[in-house]
Residue, then its C-alpha position, 0 to 999 in steps of 0.5 A: m341621615s340626622v346626627v346623634a350627638c355622641v357627648s361624654d355624658g348624654d341622654y341617648r333617648k334624645i336623638n333627632r328622629e328625622g330620617v330614622e327608620k322605625f320598626s314596630i315589633i308586634k309579638s302577636k303575629s305568628a311565625h307560621n304565617l311568615p311572608f317568606k319561608k326558609e329552605s335548610y341544608f347542610i354544606p360539608m367543609e373541607t377538612a385539612e389537618e393543618y387547619m383544623l378548627g375547634e369551637v367556632e368563635k366567629v363566621l364572616a362572608n364577603d361577596s365570594c368566601v366564608f371566613i370561620a375562625d376559632n380562637q386559634k385559626v381563621v380558614c377562608y372557604d370558597l363555595n362552589g356555585e351551587m353552594s354544595e361544598g366548601h373548599i379551603r382557599y387559605g388558612i391562618k394559624d400564626i400563634g406566637a409571640g414574634p412579629g406578625e403572630y398573635f397569642k389568641i384571637v379575640d375577634v376577626a374583621i374584614n373589609n374589601q382589602f384586609l382580613f383583621v385579627y384581634d388579639d387583645r392590644k393588637i391587630n394583625c392585618y392580612d391580604i384577604k385574597n391570599g392571607k399574606y401577613l401585611k402589618t400590625i396596628k398596636l392598640d392601648f385599650a382592649a375591646r370585646e368585639l371588632s368590625a371594619l369599614q374601608d378606612h376604620l376599624i370599629f371596637y365595641t368595649s363592654s363596660f367592665q374594660n378600660h378605666p377612664p379615659n377610655g371608658y367608651e362603648l365604641i372606640v374607632v381607629n383609622i387604619h392608616n394613621g392610628s388616630q382614635a375617636r370614641y363614642f358613647k361614654h360608659q354610664s357608672k351603672y354596670l348591667g352586664s354584658s349582652e350575648g351575641n354580636q353588638l357589631s354586624r357588617k352588611g356590604n359596606d356598612v357597619f351597624y352597631c346594636s347599642p345594648y340597653r338601647n333600642i337604637v341601631y346605629r350606621f357608621d357614616d362615611f366618616a365613621v361616625p355613628q348615626p342613628f339608623m333604626v329604632l325598634v319599638f314594642d308598643q305603639t307609643d314610639t318610645v326611644f329608651d335607655l335602660a342604663l338610665e332607668e332609675t328602677i334597673h340597677t342589676p342585671q337581674d332587674l332587666k329579667d324581672g321587668n317588663r322591658n326589652c333589651y340586649f339587642n344584637n346580631l343584626l342581618k339583612t337578607g333580601d328585604f328583611w332585617s333580622i335582629q335578636f333581643t331579649f324579652m324579660g330574660h328570654q331571647q327571641a329574634a324579630w324579622c322586620n321588612s324593610q319595605k314596610s315598617d308595620s310587618t314584623y314577625i317574632v321567631g325563635a332565636t337562632i343557636g350559634k354564630q351566623t351571617e348573611f351570604k348571597d341572601c342566605i343565612i349560613m351558621p357553622v356547626d361544629s363538634w362542640q354544638v353536637a356534643r352539647f345538643n340535647p335532643e330533649l330540649f328540641k322535642e317539639n322542634k321537629e326541624a332542629l331534631k332533622m338538621y341535627s340528625k344529619v350532622l351526628n357524625v361531625d367530631e373533633h376530626d372534622n372542620p364544621c359543616l355549614l348550615v344554609k338557610k335559603i330565604r324565599v319570598r312567598 
């Protein structure tokens, strides 16, 4: 994989394309002709008074567990072998100002050893197997999002956070000694913040979907971001950086222009990558066949937090989503109406249901 120059003031369009995957997103292909099908059903998740979840902010999964978090608690669930119900393994609810406590959960992340809870300027580290508190890592910057490699924490910071010298998109912190590396200095132009996750974890890999650029980066063994995938919307194979475009100065310019931006929520299920993006201000999702780069399909974007678990896509459905659900907006989507009709009994006295979408190749 080629190395990208992560300089302070670089033109990120100038990357070495050798070894970088390319996917052409062809909008004309019909979602009805997808080479895979999705079988959807709901799993009831165990409710315990001590670990009642509010509005879900994040869902994560490893090979054996699912982690669901609101802004105060994290609950670790075991799913049975048939993936028909979820039982609580442990919960974390360390609200407070003392050692090992946090005021609010900004984000959570996992690796093979730790569950990380990020609270503004510090990270609390817990044993991922049992939720036991282990240590706190203090930070000298603020971030919007967190992910983790085995030895490094990776932070995404939007451009309204961290004045110089911390004004970088990515800050990487060594878990063991606290040393830092910073990549992609923010441009002076502020185009707003995207919705969704810019960082995603698949197995032991972490990927970064850079806002305003159609490049996806993968962190190598030294936690350095390397160009991994380029997404193009025409046959010109263009790598773009909207922060450098002279005709784009405000978030409204992004919506008015015939340009694409805000790539996020990268997942991989079987042979398919899925990634959400905006096109002329409208959010959509693309499914890309990792074995065949010219096979890309556009479908409607998913509403809600989601992750991958055992070649399924899982998404918590909480009482907040049910309360906000407007059937009139989905009257043409029979699947959505059917799914939500099954969880209308979810209220503030229940933990979320888990929507499971099994992906099967036709």
